[in-house]
N, CA, C and O of each residue as an XYZ file, in Angstrom:
824
protein
N      58.905      2.456     -7.645
C      58.349      1.279     -8.314
C      56.902      0.860     -7.666
O      55.885      0.666     -8.332
N      56.990      0.772     -6.420
C      55.626      0.326     -5.900
C      54.737      1.264     -6.192
O      53.641      0.844     -6.563
N      54.917      2.660     -6.122
C      53.853      3.792     -6.325
C      53.369      3.516     -7.781
O      52.163      3.532     -8.030
N      54.228      3.282     -8.672
C      53.909      3.193    -10.077
C      52.963      1.970    -10.216
O      51.975      2.115    -10.936
N      53.168      0.778     -9.596
C      52.577     -0.255     -9.744
C      51.138     -0.124     -8.943
O      50.210     -0.711     -9.500
N      50.882      0.437     -7.941
C      49.653      1.134     -7.320
C      49.127      1.952     -8.120
O      47.903      1.826     -8.152
N      49.578      2.832     -8.860
C      48.787      3.636     -9.561
C      48.411      3.061    -10.920
O      47.446      3.522    -11.530
N      49.137      2.082    -11.403
C      48.744      1.179    -12.471
C      47.502      0.487    -12.064
O      46.481      0.556    -12.749
N      47.576     -0.183    -10.955
C      46.352     -1.063    -10.485
C      44.971     -0.144    -10.361
O      43.882     -0.543    -10.775
N      45.134      0.869     -9.866
C      43.997      1.994     -9.556
C      43.686      2.379    -10.916
O      42.471      2.518    -11.063
N      44.332      2.588    -11.914
C      44.051      2.817    -13.323
C      43.176      1.788    -13.939
O      42.137      2.047    -14.545
N      43.756      0.383    -13.707
C      43.009     -0.718    -14.451
C      41.715     -0.902    -13.647
O      40.733     -1.261    -14.296
N      41.570     -0.703    -12.303
C      40.388     -0.797    -11.573
C      39.344      0.033    -11.843
O      38.168     -0.328    -11.886
N      39.857      1.441    -12.077
C      38.981      2.464    -12.420
C      38.178      2.223    -13.990
O      37.022      2.511    -14.301
N      39.170      1.643    -14.742
C      38.644      1.530    -16.260
C      37.763      0.257    -16.026
O      36.636      0.305    -16.519
N      38.109     -0.852    -15.356
C      36.969     -1.916    -15.206
C      35.711     -1.453    -14.587
O      34.619     -1.940    -14.882
N      35.862     -0.577    -13.790
C      34.495     -0.085    -12.921
C      33.754      0.769    -14.099
O      32.551      0.591    -14.285
N      34.454      1.654    -14.852
C      33.702      2.368    -15.727
C      33.041      1.528    -16.899
O      31.996      1.828    -17.476
N      33.902      0.332    -17.167
C      33.345     -0.615    -18.091
C      32.104     -1.092    -17.809
O      31.173     -1.183    -18.610
N      32.102     -1.449    -16.456
C      30.841     -2.173    -15.989
C      29.528     -1.310    -15.799
O      28.397     -1.793    -15.856
N      29.817      0.058    -15.561
C      28.937      1.080    -15.494
C      28.401      1.346    -16.881
O      27.193      1.269    -17.109
N      29.199      1.627    -17.721
C      28.703      1.775    -19.174
C      27.907      0.613    -19.974
O      26.989      0.754    -20.783
N      28.564     -0.655    -19.485
C      27.906     -1.836    -19.963
C      26.360     -1.983    -19.369
O      25.407     -2.336    -20.064
N      26.289     -1.667    -18.043
C      25.041     -1.753    -17.338
C      24.026     -0.617    -17.875
O      22.837     -0.867    -18.068
N      24.502      0.437    -18.061
C      23.531      1.564    -18.716
C      23.190      1.175    -20.215
O      22.104      1.531    -20.673
N      23.967      0.549    -20.890
C      23.829      0.235    -22.267
C      22.791     -0.815    -22.420
O      21.873     -0.696    -23.230
N      22.949     -1.934    -21.575
C      21.899     -2.808    -21.680
C      20.576     -2.452    -20.969
O      19.567     -2.957    -21.460
N      20.423     -1.650    -19.876
C      19.451     -0.959    -19.354
C      18.775     -0.248    -20.526
O      17.623     -0.567    -20.821
N      19.425      0.696    -21.211
C      19.091      1.569    -22.196
C      18.325      0.884    -23.487
O      17.306      1.346    -23.999
N      19.073     -0.409    -23.949
C      18.512     -1.112    -24.835
C      17.161     -1.808    -24.428
O      16.227     -1.978    -25.212
N      17.171     -2.200    -23.073
C      15.908     -2.848    -22.857
C      14.819     -1.913    -22.627
O      13.674     -2.354    -22.726
N      15.006     -0.639    -22.324
C      13.965      0.578    -22.204
C      13.503      0.813    -23.714
O      12.328      0.982    -24.043
N      14.498      0.802    -24.507
C      13.964      0.850    -25.969
C      12.989     -0.262    -26.345
O      11.948      0.029    -26.933
N      13.286     -1.541    -26.027
C      12.467     -2.506    -26.427
C      11.135     -2.471    -25.826
O      10.063     -2.708    -26.382
N      11.377     -2.108    -24.480
C       9.951     -1.904    -23.502
C       9.041     -0.928    -24.047
O       7.836     -1.172    -24.118
N       9.595      0.282    -24.479
C       8.708      1.316    -25.209
C       8.089      0.809    -26.349
O       6.882      1.005    -26.489
N       8.791      0.118    -27.282
C       8.271     -0.494    -28.610
C       7.300     -1.564    -28.341
O       6.508     -1.927    -29.210
N       7.332     -2.042    -27.254
C       6.266     -3.263    -26.986
C       4.961     -2.761    -26.482
O       3.960     -3.473    -26.397
N       5.012     -1.461    -26.139
C       3.825     -1.070    -25.628
C       2.815     -0.674    -26.840
O       3.101      0.197    -27.661
N       1.601     -1.414    -26.858
C       0.546     -1.240    -28.031
C       0.128      0.224    -28.462
O      -0.109      1.038    -27.568
N       0.051      0.506    -29.464
C      -0.346      1.723    -30.218
C      -1.676      1.612    -30.894
O      -2.491      2.534    -30.940
N      -1.826      0.556    -31.358
C      -3.299      0.232    -32.098
C      -4.522      0.724    -31.362
O      -4.604      0.682    -30.134
N      -5.365      1.139    -32.063
C      -6.766      1.472    -31.540
C      -7.689      0.319    -31.284
O      -7.518     -0.732    -31.901
N      -8.654      0.452    -30.414
C      -9.589     -0.755    -30.018
C     -10.459     -1.029    -31.040
O     -11.048     -0.070    -31.536
N     -10.672     -2.155    -31.473
C     -11.784     -2.541    -32.385
C     -12.523     -3.615    -31.794
O     -12.028     -4.716    -31.551
N     -13.864     -3.248    -31.535
C     -14.672     -4.201    -30.754
C     -15.056     -5.496    -31.851
O     -15.345     -6.627    -31.460
N     -15.008     -5.179    -32.967
C     -15.227     -6.336    -34.182
C     -14.275     -7.503    -33.913
O     -14.609     -8.686    -33.971
N     -13.138     -7.080    -33.632
C     -11.961     -8.153    -33.574
C     -11.954     -8.674    -32.103
O     -11.028     -9.450    -31.867
N     -12.667     -8.446    -31.227
C     -12.549     -8.970    -29.851
C     -13.304    -10.412    -29.882
O     -14.412    -10.560    -30.397
N     -12.580    -11.427    -29.282
C     -13.175    -12.750    -28.975
C     -13.726    -12.856    -27.714
O     -13.291    -12.254    -26.733
N     -14.873    -13.764    -27.713
C     -15.664    -13.896    -26.377
C     -14.610    -14.575    -25.279
O     -13.706    -15.357    -25.572
N     -14.889    -14.168    -24.160
C     -14.101    -14.744    -22.943
C     -15.273    -15.033    -21.801
O     -16.453    -14.720    -21.952
N     -14.737    -15.671    -20.663
C     -15.711    -15.955    -19.711
C     -15.929    -14.495    -18.908
O     -17.058    -14.050    -18.701
N     -14.741    -13.830    -18.495
C     -14.873    -12.710    -17.590
C     -14.047    -11.371    -18.415
O     -13.517    -11.404    -19.525
N     -14.139    -10.299    -17.525
C     -13.361     -9.215    -17.798
C     -12.829     -8.708    -16.432
O     -13.396     -8.935    -15.363
N     -11.748     -8.038    -16.567
C     -11.108     -7.510    -15.322
C     -10.630     -6.077    -15.674
O      -9.821     -5.957    -16.594
N     -10.979     -5.211    -15.150
C     -10.626     -3.657    -15.231
C      -9.688     -3.404    -14.079
O     -10.024     -3.562    -12.905
N      -8.517     -3.011    -14.465
C      -7.402     -2.554    -13.411
C      -7.608     -1.125    -13.304
O      -7.484     -0.408    -14.297
N      -7.935     -0.631    -12.090
C      -8.220      0.665    -11.754
C      -6.967      1.404    -11.747
O      -5.910      0.804    -11.551
N      -7.008      2.833    -11.973
C      -5.832      3.739    -11.914
C      -5.747      4.508    -13.134
O      -4.654      4.987    -13.438
N      -6.693      4.679    -13.828
C      -6.512      5.674    -15.098
C      -7.827      5.822    -15.878
O      -8.601      4.866    -15.904
N      -8.088      6.832    -16.440
C      -9.291      7.402    -17.241
C      -9.641      6.355    -18.519
O      -8.665      5.894    -19.110
N     -10.710      6.040    -18.880
C     -11.114      5.389    -19.908
C     -11.190      3.809    -19.660
O     -11.822      3.134    -20.473
N     -10.526      3.149    -18.490
C     -10.557      1.861    -18.421
C     -11.771      1.125    -18.123
O     -12.003     -0.007    -18.549
N     -12.669      1.924    -17.248
C     -13.832      1.285    -16.804
C     -14.887      1.356    -18.063
O     -15.636      0.434    -18.385
N     -14.797      2.613    -18.696
C     -15.851      2.667    -19.906
C     -15.373      1.435    -20.881
O     -16.256      0.819    -21.478
N     -14.188      1.111    -21.035
C     -13.877      0.020    -22.116
C     -14.345     -1.211    -21.681
O     -15.024     -1.930    -22.414
N     -13.973     -1.574    -20.309
C     -14.517     -2.743    -19.844
C     -16.052     -2.837    -19.749
O     -16.559     -3.953    -19.854
N     -16.742     -1.884    -19.582
C     -18.209     -1.798    -19.714
C     -18.713     -2.151    -21.104
O     -19.609     -2.970    -21.308
N     -18.166     -1.571    -21.904
C     -18.448     -1.682    -23.375
C     -18.142     -3.212    -23.758
O     -19.017     -3.821    -24.374
N     -17.124     -3.763    -23.476
C     -16.977     -5.255    -23.549
C     -18.280     -6.083    -22.982
O     -18.970     -6.895    -23.598
N     -18.392     -5.700    -21.823
C     -19.614     -6.501    -21.067
C     -20.995     -6.336    -21.732
O     -21.781     -7.275    -21.860
N     -21.270     -4.898    -22.203
C     -22.713     -4.688    -22.717
C     -22.608     -5.366    -24.199
O     -23.635     -5.782    -24.735
N     -21.456     -5.457    -24.788
C     -21.455     -6.032    -26.185
C     -21.498     -7.651    -26.190
O     -21.540     -8.336    -27.212
N     -21.482     -8.091    -24.988
C     -21.740     -9.707    -24.736
C     -20.361    -10.323    -25.028
O     -20.299    -11.413    -25.598
N     -19.229     -9.646    -24.647
C     -17.993    -10.406    -24.963
C     -17.468    -11.245    -23.737
O     -16.460    -11.949    -23.792
N     -18.302    -11.082    -22.570
C     -18.128    -11.860    -21.377
C     -19.164    -11.918    -20.573
O     -20.042    -11.071    -20.733
N     -19.295    -12.816    -19.637
C     -20.292    -13.077    -18.726
C     -20.405    -12.027    -17.708
O     -21.504    -11.516    -17.497
N     -19.229    -11.617    -16.980
C     -19.183    -10.843    -15.790
C     -17.877     -9.883    -15.868
O     -16.965    -10.118    -16.662
N     -17.868     -8.820    -15.005
C     -16.911     -8.018    -15.126
C     -16.246     -7.547    -13.674
O     -16.944     -6.950    -12.854
N     -14.998     -7.823    -13.439
C     -14.488     -7.528    -12.106
C     -13.772     -6.231    -12.227
O     -12.991     -5.986    -13.147
N     -14.081     -5.372    -11.221
C     -13.335     -3.975    -11.371
C     -12.286     -4.236    -10.297
O     -12.719     -4.286     -9.146
N     -11.036     -4.404    -10.472
C     -10.150     -4.602     -9.352
C      -9.479     -3.403     -9.027
O      -9.177     -2.513     -9.823
N      -9.214     -3.436     -7.522
C      -8.462     -2.292     -6.983
C      -9.413     -1.156     -6.685
O      -9.006      0.000     -6.801
N     -10.610     -1.400     -6.321
C     -11.492     -0.320     -5.963
C     -11.444      0.104     -4.473
O     -11.305     -0.725     -3.574
N     -11.551      1.274     -4.282
C     -11.480      1.800     -2.923
C     -12.570      1.434     -2.134
O     -13.663      1.498     -2.696
N     -12.549      1.077     -1.004
C     -13.603      0.351     -0.196
C     -14.917      1.174     -0.037
O     -15.997      0.625      0.183
N     -14.753      2.628     -0.169
C     -15.763      3.621      0.086
C     -16.431      3.751     -1.203
O     -17.364      4.554     -1.203
N     -16.147      3.075     -2.451
C     -16.883      3.403     -3.800
C     -18.060      2.517     -3.678
O     -18.001      1.317     -3.411
N     -19.167      3.225     -3.901
C     -20.466      2.538     -4.189
C     -20.504      2.238     -5.605
O     -20.141      2.977     -6.520
N     -21.060      0.885     -5.693
C     -21.118      0.306     -7.261
C     -22.137      1.067     -7.984
O     -21.816      1.551     -9.069
N     -23.302      1.237     -7.540
C     -24.324      2.025     -8.209
C     -24.156      3.479     -8.466
O     -24.694      3.969     -9.460
N     -23.482      4.181     -7.686
C     -23.195      5.412     -8.008
C     -21.804      5.367     -9.070
O     -21.641      6.277     -9.883
N     -20.975      4.381     -8.983
C     -19.985      4.225    -10.060
C     -20.448      4.009    -11.356
O     -19.851      4.529    -12.300
N     -21.713      3.111    -11.578
C     -22.175      2.836    -12.744
C     -23.085      3.957    -13.285
O     -23.287      4.148    -14.485
N     -23.629      4.700    -12.246
C     -24.608      5.710    -12.780
C     -23.767      6.676    -13.413
O     -24.332      7.245    -14.347
N     -22.558      7.049    -13.188
C     -21.780      7.978    -13.821
C     -21.547      7.610    -15.251
O     -21.395      8.513    -16.074
N     -21.505      6.307    -15.625
C     -21.456      5.969    -17.060
C     -22.400      6.121    -17.903
O     -22.199      5.994    -19.111
N     -23.700      6.447    -17.338
C     -24.799      6.711    -18.135
C     -25.321      5.456    -18.869
O     -25.477      5.484    -20.090
N     -25.585      4.380    -18.153
C     -25.925      3.198    -18.758
C     -27.068      2.759    -17.882
O     -27.357      3.294    -16.812
N     -27.746      1.648    -18.477
C     -29.133      1.257    -17.842
C     -28.362      0.259    -16.745
O     -27.807     -0.757    -17.164
N     -28.353      0.579    -15.372
C     -27.749     -0.154    -14.223
C     -28.437     -1.406    -13.936
O     -27.848     -2.322    -13.362
N     -29.769     -1.501    -14.341
C     -30.385     -2.834    -13.961
C     -29.849     -3.976    -14.805
O     -29.762     -5.127    -14.375
N     -29.480     -3.589    -16.072
C     -29.114     -4.682    -16.983
C     -27.759     -5.181    -16.609
O     -27.419     -6.298    -17.001
N     -27.031     -4.522    -15.954
C     -25.511     -4.906    -15.753
C     -25.105     -5.091    -14.414
O     -24.020     -5.601    -14.134
N     -26.092     -4.619    -13.394
C     -25.687     -4.577    -11.992
C     -25.244     -6.015    -11.367
O     -24.385     -6.144    -10.494
N     -25.936     -7.006    -11.929
C     -25.730     -8.387    -11.579
C     -24.399     -8.877    -12.033
O     -23.881     -9.755    -11.342
N     -23.808     -8.479    -13.014
C     -22.714     -8.870    -13.700
C     -21.487     -7.989    -13.499
O     -20.475     -8.104    -14.191
N     -21.631     -7.116    -12.528
C     -20.325     -6.090    -12.237
C     -20.011     -6.445    -10.940
O     -20.908     -6.415    -10.098
N     -18.700     -6.831    -10.584
C     -18.327     -6.896     -9.249
C     -17.299     -5.968     -8.801
O     -16.427     -5.719     -9.633
N     -17.226     -5.488     -7.831
C     -16.050     -4.535     -7.328
C     -15.184     -5.374     -6.432
O     -15.651     -6.118     -5.570
N     -13.829     -5.215     -6.686
C     -12.808     -5.821     -5.972
C     -12.089     -4.878     -5.066
O     -11.573     -3.933     -5.661
N     -11.937     -4.902     -3.844
C     -11.603     -4.119     -2.935
C     -10.094     -4.541     -2.405
O      -9.569     -3.755     -1.617
N      -9.449     -5.584     -2.738
C      -8.377     -6.144     -1.925
C      -7.072     -5.709     -2.759
O      -6.024     -5.739     -2.113
N      -7.008     -5.397     -3.809
C      -5.897     -5.092     -4.589
C      -5.444     -3.746     -4.391
O      -6.325     -2.889     -4.461
N      -4.184     -3.332     -4.142
C      -3.659     -2.018     -4.199
C      -2.384     -1.769     -5.128
O      -1.757     -0.712     -5.186
N      -2.113     -2.948     -5.851
C      -1.090     -2.617     -6.918
C      -1.498     -3.795     -7.949
O      -2.517     -4.481     -7.863
N      -0.512     -3.888     -8.927
C      -0.672     -4.599    -10.125
C      -0.709     -6.293     -9.675
O      -1.487     -7.128    -10.135
N       0.148     -6.481     -8.853
C       0.404     -7.839     -8.333
C      -1.058     -8.234     -7.593
O      -1.522     -9.368     -7.718
N      -1.701     -7.242     -6.850
C      -2.742     -7.538     -6.140
C      -3.889     -7.796     -7.103
O      -4.739     -8.671     -6.939
N      -3.825     -6.903     -8.175
C      -4.747     -7.178     -9.226
C      -4.834     -8.497     -9.701
O      -5.945     -9.005     -9.853
N      -3.778     -9.132     -9.962
C      -3.581    -10.325    -10.488
C      -4.044    -11.436     -9.556
O      -4.739    -12.375     -9.945
N      -3.657    -11.293     -8.416
C      -4.156    -12.280     -7.278
C      -5.715    -12.177     -7.100
O      -6.405    -13.197     -7.114
N      -6.219    -11.004     -6.941
C      -7.666    -10.844     -6.830
C      -8.475    -11.336     -7.954
O      -9.619    -11.739     -7.744
N      -7.876    -11.331     -9.335
C      -8.574    -11.824    -10.396
C      -8.454    -13.432    -10.328
O      -9.421    -14.147    -10.588
N      -7.362    -13.877    -10.008
C      -7.207    -15.247    -10.039
C      -8.180    -15.966     -9.016
O      -8.778    -16.994     -9.334
N      -8.307    -15.373     -7.772
C      -9.383    -16.001     -6.872
C     -10.787    -15.825     -7.344
O     -11.628    -16.680     -7.065
N     -11.121    -14.657     -8.114
C     -12.428    -14.477     -8.583
C     -12.750    -15.405     -9.910
O     -13.857    -15.878    -10.169
N     -11.715    -15.543    -10.589
C     -11.798    -16.545    -11.721
C     -12.084    -18.059    -11.084
O     -12.942    -18.815    -11.539
N     -11.276    -18.351    -10.027
C     -11.642    -19.601     -9.588
C     -12.955    -19.851     -8.829
O     -13.447    -20.975     -8.734
N     -13.463    -18.811     -8.325
C     -14.797    -18.889     -7.599
C     -15.824    -18.988     -8.673
O     -16.849    -19.609     -8.392
N     -15.688    -18.400    -10.020
C     -16.602    -18.500    -11.089
C     -16.442    -19.698    -11.958
O     -17.265    -20.032    -12.810
N     -15.432    -20.268    -11.715
C     -14.916    -21.339    -12.730
C     -14.564    -20.752    -14.153
O     -14.806    -21.339    -15.207
N     -14.057    -19.711    -14.061
C     -13.792    -19.127    -15.548
C     -12.309    -19.659    -15.946
O     -11.428    -19.926    -15.129
N     -12.204    -19.757    -17.304
C     -10.991    -20.168    -17.861
C     -10.455    -19.051    -18.900
O      -9.488    -19.436    -19.557
N     -10.801    -18.040    -19.107
C     -10.490    -17.090    -19.946
C     -10.760    -15.772    -19.652
O     -11.880    -15.649    -19.155
N     -10.027    -14.533    -19.800
C     -10.596    -13.271    -19.333
C      -9.958    -12.232    -20.169
O      -8.809    -12.358    -20.593
N     -10.763    -11.125    -20.422
C     -10.175     -9.932    -21.008
C      -9.512     -8.903    -19.864
O     -10.162     -8.600    -18.863
N      -8.419     -8.490    -20.057
C      -7.728     -7.634    -19.237
C      -7.578     -6.363    -19.738
O      -6.991     -6.205    -20.808
N      -8.099     -5.271    -19.013
C      -8.331     -3.984    -19.560
C      -7.318     -3.047    -18.669
O      -7.300     -3.086    -17.439
N      -6.608     -2.331    -19.343
C      -5.777     -1.429    -18.577
C      -5.182     -0.282    -19.444
O      -5.693     -0.126    -20.553
N      -4.068      0.615    -19.037
C      -3.536      1.462    -19.890
C      -2.492      0.914    -20.799
O      -1.899     -0.093    -20.412
N      -2.203      1.398    -21.878
C      -1.225      0.869    -22.879
C       0.065      0.665    -22.110
O       0.606     -0.440    -22.095
N       0.588      1.759    -21.444
C       1.986      1.588    -20.803
C       2.068      0.856    -19.686
O       3.189      0.616    -19.236
N       0.894      0.359    -19.022
C       0.981     -0.577    -17.917
C       0.596     -2.024    -18.333
O       0.440     -2.898    -17.480
N       0.441     -2.264    -19.692
C       0.218     -3.771    -20.101
C       1.247     -4.458    -19.971
O       1.009     -5.480    -19.327
N       2.318     -4.360    -20.302
C       3.633     -5.137    -20.110
C       3.819     -5.795    -18.775
O       4.008     -7.007    -18.670
N       3.755     -4.877    -17.641
C       3.658     -5.222    -16.442
C       2.843     -6.056    -15.920
O       3.143     -6.962    -15.142
N       1.440     -5.700    -16.454
C       0.322     -6.393    -16.057
C       0.459     -7.894    -16.601
O       0.163     -8.867    -15.909
N       0.877     -7.968    -17.745
C       0.856     -9.468    -18.283
C       1.914    -10.188    -17.669
O       1.802    -11.414    -17.659
N       3.002     -9.630    -17.114
C       3.956    -10.354    -16.282
C       3.301    -10.902    -15.233
O       3.474    -12.101    -15.015
N       2.438    -10.138    -14.400
C       1.850    -10.523    -13.101
C       0.739    -11.576    -13.591
O       0.701    -12.597    -12.904
N      -0.001    -11.520    -14.456
C      -1.049    -12.245    -14.892
C      -0.731    -13.584    -15.446
O      -1.439    -14.568    -15.230
N       0.298    -13.601    -16.131
C       0.795    -14.908    -16.856
C       1.319    -15.712    -15.581
O       1.129    -16.925    -15.499
N       1.878    -15.107    -14.750
C       2.356    -16.048    -13.593
C       1.260    -16.518    -12.809
O       1.287    -17.723    -12.556
N       0.354    -15.888    -12.389
C      -0.559    -16.325    -11.463
C      -1.817    -17.051    -12.104
O      -2.595    -17.734    -11.438
N      -1.944    -16.810    -13.589
C      -2.886    -17.668    -14.310
C      -2.319    -18.257    -15.597
O      -2.666    -17.898    -16.722
N      -1.380    -19.232    -15.313
C      -0.523    -19.912    -16.572
C      -1.261    -20.828    -17.381
O      -0.773    -21.267    -18.422
N      -2.429    -21.158    -16.975
C      -3.327    -22.078    -17.887
C      -4.542    -21.375    -18.456
O      -5.321    -22.010    -19.167
N      -4.725    -20.210    -18.205
C      -5.705    -19.444    -18.539
C      -5.602    -18.677    -19.983
O      -4.506    -18.277    -20.375
N      -6.655    -18.512    -20.668
C      -6.725    -17.610    -21.882
C      -6.673    -16.207    -21.531
O      -7.666    -15.772    -20.947
N      -5.755    -15.439    -21.758
C      -5.662    -13.912    -21.499
C      -5.829    -13.109    -22.773
O      -5.024    -13.233    -23.696
N      -6.858    -12.293    -22.834
C      -6.880    -11.172    -23.893
C      -6.741     -9.900    -23.329
O      -7.424     -9.584    -22.356
N      -5.893     -9.099    -23.856
C      -5.714     -7.722    -23.313
C      -6.063     -6.733    -24.332
O      -5.846     -6.832    -25.540
N      -6.709     -5.632    -23.625
C      -7.200     -4.406    -24.355
C      -6.688     -3.260    -23.618
O      -6.535     -3.340    -22.399
N      -6.405     -2.175    -24.279
C      -5.791     -0.850    -23.645
C      -6.534      0.243    -24.152
O      -7.102      0.345    -25.239
N      -6.437      1.185    -23.055
C      -7.014      2.464    -23.408
C      -5.610      3.437    -23.614
O      -4.525      3.137    -23.115
N      -5.820      4.506    -24.345
C      -4.511      5.241    -24.713
C      -4.794      6.696    -24.065
O      -5.510      7.531    -24.617
N      -4.156      6.894    -22.849
C      -4.163      8.046    -22.284
C      -3.764      9.369    -23.023
O      -2.646      9.505    -23.520
N      -4.707     10.313    -23.069
C      -4.228     11.529    -23.773
C      -2.921     11.917    -23.323
O      -2.080     12.126    -24.197
N      -2.565     12.065    -21.996
C      -1.274     12.798    -21.635
C      -0.067     11.710    -21.818
O       1.057     12.044    -21.441
N      -0.265     10.467    -22.366
C       0.867      9.645    -22.576
C       1.014      9.734    -24.121
O       0.226      9.193    -24.896
N       2.167     10.514    -24.524
C       2.384     10.694    -25.958
C       3.553      9.770    -26.517
O       4.712     10.179    -26.588
N       3.146      8.437    -26.925
C       4.068      7.347    -27.517
C       4.792      7.639    -28.676
O       5.879      7.121    -28.928
N       4.129      8.587    -29.508
C       4.968      9.032    -30.703
C       5.740     10.100    -30.407
O       5.273     11.100    -29.862
N       6.955      9.979    -30.734
C       7.924     10.829    -30.176
C       7.813     11.136    -28.936
O       7.627     12.294    -28.561
N       7.911     10.178    -28.191
C       7.946     10.211    -26.660
C       9.068     11.157    -25.949
O       8.933     11.822    -24.922
N      10.093     11.044    -26.700
C      11.382     11.731    -26.201
C      11.311     13.192    -26.224
O      12.211     13.900    -25.772
N      10.118     13.688    -26.811
C       9.873     15.329    -26.866
C       9.064     15.688    -25.656
O       8.931     16.878    -25.370
N       8.418     14.588    -24.794
C       7.489     14.929    -23.908
C       8.013     14.569    -22.567
O       7.949     13.377    -22.266
N       8.572     15.483    -21.627
C       9.119     15.272    -20.422
C       8.240     14.348    -19.418
O       8.672     13.442    -18.706
N       7.124     14.725    -19.516
C       5.874     13.835    -18.563
C       5.881     12.447    -19.007
O       6.033     11.542    -18.188
N       5.728     12.224    -20.230
C       5.801     10.805    -20.753
C       7.110     10.160    -20.376
O       7.101      9.073    -19.798
N       8.271     10.794    -20.684
C       9.586     10.230    -20.238
C       9.565      9.741    -19.006
O       9.958      8.604    -18.745
N       9.116     10.538    -18.167
C       9.163     10.228    -16.612
C       8.332      9.188    -16.407
O       8.746      8.287    -15.676
N       6.944      9.074    -17.020
C       6.276      7.857    -16.726
C       6.721      6.621    -17.218
O       6.570      5.578    -16.582
N       7.332      6.690    -18.458
C       7.779      5.293    -19.187
C       8.938      4.829    -18.335
O       9.022      3.618    -18.127
N       9.885      5.678    -17.793
C      10.991      5.476    -17.163
C      10.448      4.812    -15.843
O      10.986      3.744    -15.550
N       9.583      5.220    -15.102
C       9.200      4.791    -13.831
C       8.589      3.477    -14.126
O       8.965      2.548    -13.411
N       7.664      3.211    -15.101
C       7.107      2.128    -15.586
C       7.924      0.942    -15.802
O       7.725     -0.172    -15.316
N       9.088      1.382    -16.767
C      10.064      0.443    -17.005
C      10.747     -0.263    -15.786
O      10.864     -1.480    -15.646
N      11.196      0.749    -14.896
C      11.835      0.218    -13.710
C      11.093     -0.717    -12.872
O      11.589     -1.761    -12.449
N       9.815     -0.308    -12.620
C       8.866     -1.311    -12.055
C       8.691     -2.686    -12.748
O       8.542     -3.706    -12.075
N       8.712     -2.701    -14.197
C       8.644     -3.791    -14.819
C       9.898     -4.706    -14.709
O       9.805     -5.929    -14.815
N      11.155     -4.014    -14.478
C      12.292     -4.932    -14.312
C      12.213     -5.516    -13.068
O      12.506     -6.705    -12.947
N      11.752     -4.655    -11.834
C      11.649     -5.276    -10.532
C      10.729     -6.313    -10.557
O      11.043     -7.318     -9.918
N       9.665     -6.310    -11.144
C       8.495     -7.392    -11.283
C       9.029     -8.501    -11.929
O       8.766     -9.592    -11.423
N       9.865     -8.472    -13.141
C      10.654     -9.739    -13.827
C      11.651    -10.311    -13.010
O      11.897    -11.517    -13.027
N      12.328     -9.363    -12.180
C      13.402     -9.937    -11.330
C      12.693    -10.702    -10.053
O      13.201    -11.729     -9.601
N      11.683    -10.230     -9.590
C      11.086    -10.919     -8.415
C      10.353    -12.279     -9.000
O      10.254    -13.247     -8.246
N       9.938    -12.335    -10.089
C       9.352    -13.453    -10.635
C      10.406    -14.377    -11.042
O      10.150    -15.568    -10.868
N      11.435    -14.103    -11.501
C      12.461    -14.977    -11.766
C      13.063    -15.693    -10.448
O      13.336    -16.894    -10.448
N      13.244    -14.865     -9.334
C      13.600    -15.328     -8.015
C      12.609    -16.145     -7.561
O      13.038    -17.199     -7.091
N      11.425    -16.010     -7.544
C      10.392    -16.996     -7.110
C      10.385    -18.180     -7.969
O      10.295    -19.274     -7.412
N      10.464    -18.125     -9.199
C      10.327    -19.201     -9.970
C      11.642    -20.330     -9.735
O      11.551    -21.556     -9.803
N      12.818    -19.556     -9.453
C      13.950    -20.640     -9.198
C      14.196    -21.129     -7.816
O      15.071    -21.969     -7.605
């Protein structure tokens, strides 16, 4: 009789454990679906861009600096911060690669060397905006990186106007993403980082 009771208890425990596992992955999977659909797909249109005090480019991918510089040259902001730049990078050499008139924008481009992740980007930008007296900013990053970036920036700049603009990396295939192993791995990694960031912010807030 006791063996039957123990066996029954184990079966109940196993079913309960499996239910928790299935529920967890169901919620996680639905969240991933929502996350992927939140990633911007639309192409950049300069005509729709409003003016702001500053621009911040979050380094880490092709096309970001070019987009940030195009916003600056088009008069959409007064200054541009490139956040997360390696300490050995020379600004003039960096701008020279873009084939633009360095003299026109050299005074308005600032390199930020203190950030080594998205949280650091947000903190570096917040300090820069405070020193400049800015209250609005364009955030430039990759499309898949935007949701996590906005989490960080919304937290450290709660009373600022934030305008986001994204580049669309060629190797990130958002249409039918499930057919591209590289894109799947990138999106899964970014989603998990997004969840960790959200959890950290919730814990800090409470």
